[in-house]
MILUM-210174 format. One record per residue (C-alpha): x, y, z. Coordinates in steps of 0.1 Angstrom, whole numbers, padded with zeros to 4 digits, always signed. Last residue first. Layout:
! residues N
XYZ...
//
This chain:
! residues 703
+0200-0122-0063+0219-0096-0044+0237-0095-0011+0231-0076+0021+0197-0091+0027+0167-0076+0046+0133-0093+0046+0111-0070+0067+0105-0084+0102+0072-0098+0113+0073-0132+0096+0109-0135+0107+0099-0131+0143+0073-0159+0141+0099-0181+0124+0122-0178+0155+0157-0164+0146+0191-0181+0146+0220-0164+0130+0244-0164+0161+0230-0198+0169+0248-0213+0139+0281-0208+0156+0278-0191+0190+0314-0195+0199+0328-0184+0165+0304-0154+0162+0313-0144+0197+0350-0146+0188+0343-0124+0157+0325-0099+0181+0354-0099+0206+0383-0095+0183+0380-0070+0154+0348-0053+0165+0355-0054+0203+0392-0051+0209+0405-0032+0179+0375-0011+0169+0358-0006+0202+0390-0001+0222+0405+0026+0199+0371+0042+0192+0364+0045+0230+0399+0057+0238+0397+0085+0211+0361+0094+0222+0371+0097+0259+0405+0113+0253+0394+0138+0227+0361+0148+0244+0377+0153+0277+0406+0172+0262+0381+0194+0243+0364+0201+0276+0396+0210+0294+0409+0240+0275+0443+0240+0257+0440+0214+0230+0463+0183+0230+0434+0160+0238+0418+0173+0206+0446+0157+0186+0435+0124+0201+0401+0126+0184+0415+0131+0149+0441+0103+0152+0416+0079+0168+0391+0088+0140+0416+0081+0112+0428+0049+0127+0392+0038+0133+0384+0043+0096+0414+0023+0085+0408-0006+0109+0371-0008+0102+0377-0007+0064+0405-0033+0067+0383-0056+0088+0353-0054+0065+0359-0081+0039+0383-0104+0059+0364-0100+0091+0330-0108+0076+0345-0137+0055+0361-0152+0086+0329-0151+0106+0304-0160+0079+0327-0186+0064+0331-0203+0097+0294-0202+0105+0285-0218+0071+0251-0209+0058+0269-0202+0025+0253-0171+0008+0231-0159+0036+0260-0164+0060+0285-0145+0038+0261-0115+0036+0255-0118+0073+0292-0115+0080+0294-0084+0059+0264-0069+0076+0280-0079+0109+0313-0060+0103+0299-0028+0087+0269-0027+0111+0291-0030+0142+0316-0004+0129+0288+0022+0127+0273+0009+0159+0305+0019+0177+0303+0054+0162+0268+0060+0173+0274+0044+0207+0304+0067+0212+0284+0098+0203+0254+0088+0225+0277+0080+0254+0296+0113+0249+0263+0133+0253+0249+0115+0284+0281+0106+0303+0300+0138+0294+0274+0165+0302+0283+0165+0338+0319+0174+0334+0341+0147+0349+0351+0151+0385+0380+0161+0407+0386+0193+0387+0419+0183+0373+0442+0211+0361+0453+0205+0325+0485+0199+0305+0481+0165+0289+0513+0152+0303+0508+0169+0337+0472+0156+0338+0485+0120+0331+0466+0107+0362+0444+0135+0376+0420+0113+0396+0388+0128+0381+0401+0137+0346+0425+0108+0339+0414+0079+0360+0377+0087+0356+0381+0091+0319+0398+0057+0316+0368+0042+0332+0346+0063+0309+0364+0047+0279+0361+0012+0295+0324+0016+0301+0318+0027+0265+0339-0002+0251+0320-0027+0272+0286-0011+0264+0292-0016+0227+0296-0053+0235+0260-0053+0248+0247-0039+0215+0264-0063+0192+0256-0092+0216+0219-0083+0214+0220-0082+0176+0240-0115+0176+0211-0132+0195+0182-0115+0178+0191-0125+0142+0173-0108+0112+0206-0088+0107+0193-0054+0097+0159-0055+0115+0175-0069+0147+0203-0043+0144+0177-0016+0143+0158-0031+0172+0190-0034+0193+0200+0002+0186+0165+0014+0196+0167-0005+0229+0203+0006+0237+0197+0042+0227+0165+0044+0247+0181+0029+0278+0211+0052+0276+0189+0083+0272+0166+0072+0301+0196+0064+0324+0211+0098+0316+0179+0118+0322+0179+0121+0360+0216+0127+0363+0214+0152+0334+0185+0170+0351+0204+0172+0384+0234+0186+0367+0212+0212+0349+0196+0222+0382+0229+0226+0399+0243+0246+0370+0212+0269+0372+0216+0272+0410+0252+0282+0406+0243+0308+0380+0217+0324+0401+0182+0312+0412+0162+0301+0442+0125+0307+0439+0104+0317+0470+0066+0317+0471+0065+0285+0492+0086+0299+0520+0122+0287+0522+0132+0255+0540+0133+0229+0512+0146+0253+0486+0173+0265+0510+0184+0229+0518+0187+0220+0481+0207+0252+0473+0231+0244+0502+0236+0209+0489+0246+0224+0456+0271+0246+0474+0285+0216+0492+0291+0198+0459+0317+0224+0451+0316+0245+0418+0306+0278+0434+0333+0275+0461+0319+0273+0497+0306+0298+0522+0276+0307+0501+0267+0344+0495+0230+0354+0496+0210+0377+0474+0174+0386+0484+0151+0399+0457+0116+0410+0466+0084+0408+0445+0052+0428+0448+0047+0434+0411+0079+0452+0406+0110+0449+0427+0122+0457+0462+0158+0448+0470+0167+0430+0502+0200+0438+0519+0226+0410+0512+0228+0379+0533+0263+0367+0541+0280+0335+0551+0256+0309+0539+0263+0271+0540+0253+0267+0577+0217+0280+0569+0204+0305+0596+0210+0336+0574+0191+0320+0546+0161+0312+0567+0160+0347+0582+0163+0363+0547+0134+0341+0535+0113+0350+0565+0119+0387+0560+0110+0384+0523+0078+0364+0527+0054+0394+0525+0073+0408+0495+0068+0376+0476+0100+0358+0469+0130+0358+0446+0162+0343+0462+0194+0348+0442+0224+0327+0451+0258+0344+0448+0284+0323+0429+0313+0347+0424+0311+0354+0462+0315+0318+0474+0352+0320+0483+0350+0354+0499+0346+0391+0490+0381+0403+0479+0400+0371+0471+0370+0355+0456+0361+0385+0435+0397+0389+0423+0398+0352+0413+0366+0355+0393+0379+0386+0376+0410+0368+0364+0389+0338+0353+0364+0359+0333+0392+0380+0318+0412+0351+0303+0447+0347+0317+0441+0314+0334+0424+0297+0305+0387+0288+0313+0380+0252+0323+0394+0261+0358+0362+0282+0364+0344+0250+0374+0326+0228+0350+0293+0212+0361+0298+0181+0381+0303+0144+0376+0318+0116+0398+0330+0082+0385+0337+0056+0412+0318+0028+0393+0337+0039+0362+0369+0025+0377+0360-0010+0366+0357-0003+0329+0395-0006+0322+0397-0040+0340+0365-0051+0323+0379-0042+0288+0412-0059+0295+0395-0091+0309+0372-0093+0279+0399-0089+0254+0421-0116+0270+0391-0139+0275+0381-0136+0238+0416-0143+0226+0420-0174+0247+0385-0186+0242+0385-0182+0204+0417-0201+0196+0412-0217+0162+0386-0193+0149+0405-0163+0161+0436-0174+0141+0415-0180+0110+0400-0145+0114+0435-0130+0116+0445-0149+0085+0414-0134+0067+0425-0100+0080+0458-0104+0064+0445-0118+0032+0420-0089+0028+0390-0098+0007+0382-0068-0015+0413-0069-0036+0404-0057-0070+0427-0028-0073+0457-0042-0055+0477-0012-0043+0515-0018-0039+0525+0010-0063+0504+0037-0047+0477+0051-0069+0477+0083-0089+0445+0072-0107+0426+0044-0090+0391+0060-0094+0401+0065-0130+0388+0030-0139+0352+0043-0135+0353+0080-0127+0318+0088-0138+0304+0057-0122+0322+0065-0090+0309+0101-0091+0273+0088-0095+0279+0063-0067+0291+0091-0044+0264+0116-0053+0234+0095-0044+0238+0072-0013+0269+0088+0001+0255+0123-0005+0223+0115+0013+0243+0099+0042+0266+0130+0045+0236+0153+0044+0217+0134+0071+0248+0130+0092+0255+0167+0092+0220+0175+0101+0221+0150+0129+0253+0165+0143+0238+0200+0144+0205+0187+0159+0224+0169+0187+0242+0201+0195+0209+0220+0194+0193+0195+0218+0221+0196+0243+0225+0234+0243+0187+0240+0246+0182+0217+0276+0153+0193+0279+0173+0161+0277+0152+0137+0256+0167+0152+0225+0198+0133+0234+0179+0102+0222+0181+0116+0187+0218+0111+0187+0215+0073+0189+0187+0072+0164+0207+0093+0139+0237+0071+0142+0216+0040+0137+0200+0055+0106+0235+0062+0092+0246+0027+0099+0215+0012+0083+0220+0033+0052+0258+0025+0051+0250-0012+0053+0226-0009+0023+0252+0010+0004+0278-0018+0011+0255-0045-0004+0230-0031-0029+0251+0001-0033+0281-0019-0044+0261-0042-0067+0245-0012-0084+0279+0006-0088+0296-0025-0102+0266-0030-0126+0270+0006-0139+0308+0003-0142+0308-0031-0160+0317-0060-0137+0352-0073-0137+0347-0092-0104+0380-0078-0090+0382-0045-0109+0346-0034-0109+0330-0053-0080+0361-0053-0058+0368-0016-0066+0332-0007-0058+0334-0025-0025+0365-0006-0014+0349+0027-0026+0316+0021-0007+0332+0011+0027+0359+0037+0026+0335+0065+0015+0311+0056+0044+0338+0057+0071+0356+0088+0057+0324+0109+0054+0313+0096+0088+0344+0110+0106+0346+0142+0086+0309+0151+0090+0311+0140+0126+0338+0165+0135+0323+0194+0116+0288+0187+0131+0304+0187+0165+0319+0222+0160+0287+0235+0143+0265+0224+0172+0289+0238+0197+0278+0273+0188+0245+0264+0203+0212+0268+0184+0185+0293+0196+0153+0289+0176+0135+0299+0144+0160+0321+0126+0188+0300+0141+0175+0271+0120+0183+0289+0088+0218+0292+0100+0219+0255+0110+0207+0246+0075+0235+0266+0059+0261+0250+0082+0247+0215+0075+0247+0220+0038+0283+0234+0038+0295+0207+0062+0279+0178+0043+0292+0190+0010+0327+0195+0024+0327+0161+0041+0314+0142+0011+0340+0157-0012+0367+0151+0014+0357+0115+0016+0362+0113-0022+0397+0128-0022+0413+0095-0011+0399+0078-0042+0418+0103-0064+0450+0101-0044+0450+0063-0045+0459+0036-0020+0425+0041-0002+0438+0034+0033+0474+0048+0027+0460+0079+0011+0434+0083+0038+0460+0078+0065+0481+0106+0051+0451+0129+0046+0440+0123+0082+0474+0131+0096+0476+0163+0075+0441+0173+0087+0446+0165+0124+0469+0194+0133+0446+0220+0116+0416+0203+0133+0432+0205+0167+0439+0242+0162+0403+0248+0151+0391+0229+0181+0413+0249+0205+0403+0282+0190+0366+0272+0193+0372+0260+0229+0388+0292+0240+0361+0313+0224+0333+0293+0239+0348+0294+0274+0356+0331+0272+0320+0340+0263+0306+0314+0287+0327+0330+0315+0316+0365+0306+0279+0355+0306+0282+0337+0339+0301+0365+0357+0334+0379+0344+0346+0410+0325+0379+0421+0339+0394+0456+0344+0429+0460+0361+0441+0492+0376+0478+0500+0382+0495+0501+0348+0462+0507+0330+0431+0486+0322+0405+0503+0301+0414+0480+0272+0398+0452+0291+0365+0469+0287+0370+0475+0250+0378+0438+0245+0352+0424+0268+0323+0443+0252+0316+0424+0220+0318+0388+0232+0301+0399+0265+0272+0412+0245+0270+0379+0226+0269+0361+0260+0242+0386+0270+0221+0379+0239+0223+0342+0245+0211+0347+0281+0182+0367+0267+0181+0404+0264+0183+0436+0285+0205+0419+0311+0215+0442+0339+0251+0456+0339+0270+0451+0371+0300+0471+0383+0321+0453+0409+0348+0470+0430+0381+0457+0443+0409+0475+0462+0386+0491+0488+0400+0470+0517+0365+0460+0527+0357+0450+0491+0331+0469+0471+0301+0452+0457+0279+0448+0487+0296+0462+0518+0303+0495+0501+0283+0499+0468+0296+0498+0432+0272+0517+0409+0249+0496+0389+0242+0497+0351+0207+0491+0338+0191+0474+0307+0222+0464+0288+0215+0449+0253+0215+0484+0238+0252+0489+0247+0261+0525+0256+0255+0519+0293+0282+0493+0294+0308+0515+0279+0297+0544+0301+0299+0523+0333+0334+0511+0325+0345+0547+0319+0331+0557+0353+0348+0528+0370+0381+0536+0354+0378+0573+0365+0371+0562+0401+0403+0541+0401+0423+0570+0387+0408+0594+0412+0417+0571+0442+0388+0566+0466+0380+0532+0451+0415+0520+0462+0449+0520+0446+0479+0496+0450+0467+0461+0443+0441+0474+0419+0408+0459+0408+0378+0467+0387+0356+0437+0382+0329+0438+0355+0299+0416+0360+0274+0413+0331+0239+0402+0340+0229+0367+0328+0227+0354+0364+0200+0380+0370+0202+0417+0375+0179+0424+0345+0164+0455+0360+0147+0437+0389+0112+0428+0377+0116+0413+0342+0152+0400+0344+0146+0388+0379+0115+0369+0369+0132+0352+0340+0162+0342+0361+0139+0328+0388+0121+0307+0362+0155+0294+0349+0165+0285+0385+0132+0267+0392+0137+0245+0361+0115+0246+0330+0144+0241+0306+0175+0229+0324+0203+0252+0314+0234+0253+0292+0218+0274+0265+0246+0300+0261+0268+0310+0232+0242+0311+0205+0248+0306+0168+0242+0335+0144+0279+0347+0142+0292+0313+0133+0263+0306+0108+0269+0335+0085+0294+0318+0062+0269+0289+0056+0239+0311+0044+0250+0313+0007+0263+0278+0009+0227+0266+0015+0217+0277-0020+0250+0268-0037+0253+0234-0020+0217+0225-0029+0222+0237-0065+0254+0218-0069+0238+0187-0053+0210+0188-0079+0234+0195-0107+0256+0165-0098+0225+0142-0096+0212+0154-0130+0246+0152-0147+0254+0118-0133+0222+0102-0144+0233+0066-0153+0252+0060-0121+0225+0077-0101+0199+0053-0114+0222+0023-0109+0228+0033-0073+0190+0039-0067+0184+0004-0081+0210-0010-0056+0193+0009-0027+0159-0004-0037+0170-0041-0041+0189-0055-0070+0183-0084-0094+0211-0096-0116+0204-0113-0149+0228-0141-0155
//
């Protein structure tokens, strides 16, 4: 019988018969982008955590231009001694050497001299040297990277030197997180390889996801470097790209290789036909999955913040290259390997087994008792999700930086010497005519303990710095910012690192519902196109929310309430970092939809063939359950290793994503969705004729 394949199947056959051309194309692409890949780490930016167009960002720009760069991006060096004061020659010599090091850096515009009552503590044991920003916030974080080592080297037995401030904090924060993520990846790789060998049953097959991952990473890294020549891209973009490249490379390779084995060994199709059939079925599901992931992450672009947009961009680039390699290079390699795909296989591997007997038995069990299993899963998910209604968010406090890092040491010295709110001074920029009024308003505010002398700047502007009475990361300080903005003269702008964090947090709170709504709507539309069935498409999206809600419910218990903080080794802040809900939601939804497409596309293939609800449900579980189980096991292992990292943000990521994948794969995709298919019966696949006339005809089988 002549087999007819769709566009993806025909693409698979083409790559299977043109191995040399496809391999050469990917070799050239990897070689060209690989030239730039090693340079990416040094080209990526360390800042960008800001609300583009906000009042605080405008204030920073004005201060940089008209007040010698003494904005939130300025470098703050704390010289402290518990035994000596600023009058001591050794203390003064340390200050002088600090000033010389700062002044020698071309990114520094001006260097201040410590002033009594402003930047020298009353007891004289602490002095602050500030270096005005001569470049962007990213330039100053890079300057902090370069200067903190020589500055810290000035410390002696009795005098300590610490680089702090926003730029110093982001420098230490990025460095600590990079080390933690690299350490976690080193731990996760052996675990990942072991699971891959068990999942694929063959050393040769297990190496295919690594091929996709390496190609995707090299191409994404080179592309990110080229992107840095046009715009600032966060250093976190590469970290997340690496993680998603590994996760999706494994997912897609599992789905494709398992289906190829079934077609080649099980159905005894010739290699080229086996590749074409594989890509016409599993390849089509991978394409829909990849597009779903891209759509979920593209919604993050709605948040006007450079760090968020560039992180989403980094992941999306990795996904695009992984998807392209899966649809072109992987089928070409499978055709070239043929029978050798199972070389060095484990003795219990069944080459042609596509339908898992164990997962088929699990599907039969769910079919017989759907209400009992469904109610249990639903009750557990709802119970875990309930705490999410008490979730609080905030921008990270200094506790996310390791205790012995210079920015945290200096921060503590400033607080002890000048007051709790001193590290988070607010900067009020106003017209010269309104300066006296601005100072009076600030002095009258209950949240302000000190108003610094006004500083005259260029173009008729005046800078008034004020010290809040509360810790920079407390909600009370944010409320102080809001009160000042409401009471100050119209010409006044309130800036400073605390105001920038406050504006970003407000932006995230404002945009999170929009991002979630867009992700849900677009995710539903894509599932609708793929499945041609609005009811099960809607359930697929809604059940994703259960896993997401449960994951954030666990996050509230762990990171806000502090449960298991001793076990995980962190100091709870009393809230979840504000970027978590919007960014982690998009990531979780992307991964969840990955599994949803795999399961439901397999179920639809069986429905299209048999129009039997039972065969659709059990066949979908039997044919995709093992892939979902193995892929989820790898991701859970990878994500949970991040929870063992030192700094708090990787722990948040590891716990939230790990719990989300665990719950989504094992309670939602392998339990709740099959039960839903059972209870809906034929209604799961119903669609009005008017809708079918509009939708493209998508099938996951072949004619």
